N, C-alpha and C positions, 0 to 999 in steps of 0.2 A: 504494500500500500504506500502510495506517495504521500509525503508530508503536505499538508495544506499550504496554500500560498498565504504568507503572513501579511496582515494589514499593517501599513506603515503608520501606525497610531500607537498611543500609549494609554494604559488603563491603570487607574488606582482603584483597588478593592479595599473597602473598609468593612470589617466584620470583627466583633469582639471575640469570636471563637477561633482560636488559633488553628484547629484542625480544618475548619471550613475555609478559612483564609488561605492556608497552604494548598489545599486541594484546588481551590479556584485559581490560585496563582499558577499552579502547574498546568491546569487544563487551558486557561486562557492564554498562557505563554505559547501554546501551539499555534495560536491564531493572530497574535499581536506582536509587534517587534519589541515592546517593553511593557512589563506588568509589574506593578508595585503593590505592596500590601501595608495596611495599617490596622491596628486593633482599637485605637482610641481616637477621639476627635483631635487631640493635640498631635498625635502621630500623623494623622491625615493632613493637617495643616502643614506640618514639616515636610511631608512628602510632596504636597502640592507646590510648596515654595521651591523645593529642590528639583523636582522632575517635570513640572508643568504638564500633567497628563491631559490628553484629549478627552478621555471619557472617565466618568466616575461611577463605579458600581458600589452602592452603599446599603448596608443592612438597615432596616427601619429601627430595630432595637439594638442599641450598642451597650447594653448592660445597665444595671440599676444606678450606677454612678453618673450616668449621662442622660440628657434629654433625648427623646426620639429624634432621629436624624432629620425628620421633616422640619424641625425647628432650627437645625444647623445649616442645612443645604442652601437656603436663600442667601445667607451671609457668605457662604463659600462661593456661591455662584457669582455674587457681586464682587467679591474680592479677587477671584481668579477667573477672569473672562476667557482664558484659553480653554476652559472646560466647555466642550461643545455639546455633550449629552450627559445627563445624569439619570442613572437607572437605579431605582429603589428595588431591593429584594426584601421579601417579608413572608414570615409564616402567619402573620396577622391577616385576617380577611381584609381585602382592599377597601371594602365599604367602611371599615372602621379606622382606616388610616386618614389622618387629617389632610384636607386638600392642600396641595403645595404646588404652586405654579412653576417653581424652579425644578420640578421633577419632570423628566420627559417620558418616562415609562416605568411601570411597576411590573416586576416579575415575581409571581408567588413562589414560595418554597414548597416542595423541592423545586429547584430551578430547572427550567427547560433549557439546558445548556446549548443545544443546537439552535433553538429559537433565539437565545441571547447572542450567539455568534452571528446569526443571520441579521439581527437587529443592528449589531455593530458594523457588519459589512455594508448594510444599506446606508447607515449614517456616514461611513467612510466614503462611499460613492458620492453621497450628497455634498461632502466637503470638497471633492475634487472639481 
């Protein structure tokens, strides 16, 4: 089987669960030229400052010590205009997630990884 053609984009994945984060980093690394991970909002900001990712994939719930990501994403989007698409992932029913205009798509958990890759491919094509 041939390796898939990588999109010349970068992705930051934010998830408080290390095992989820590492698995997503490995998988998405098959499809994007650069993939970064962060477990906390502070780590996410540091990664955005350092790497300027094109896409942000963020868990809705980042643990009890942090607010839901829908309350963080609007500030991140304003502060980091290089982020072209924000994808929220959540095990919470999408109807109970607060409305957030800064989020471009919501993918329920368990993630449809092929659907996520396709979404990023279409977003990459739209950027060219």
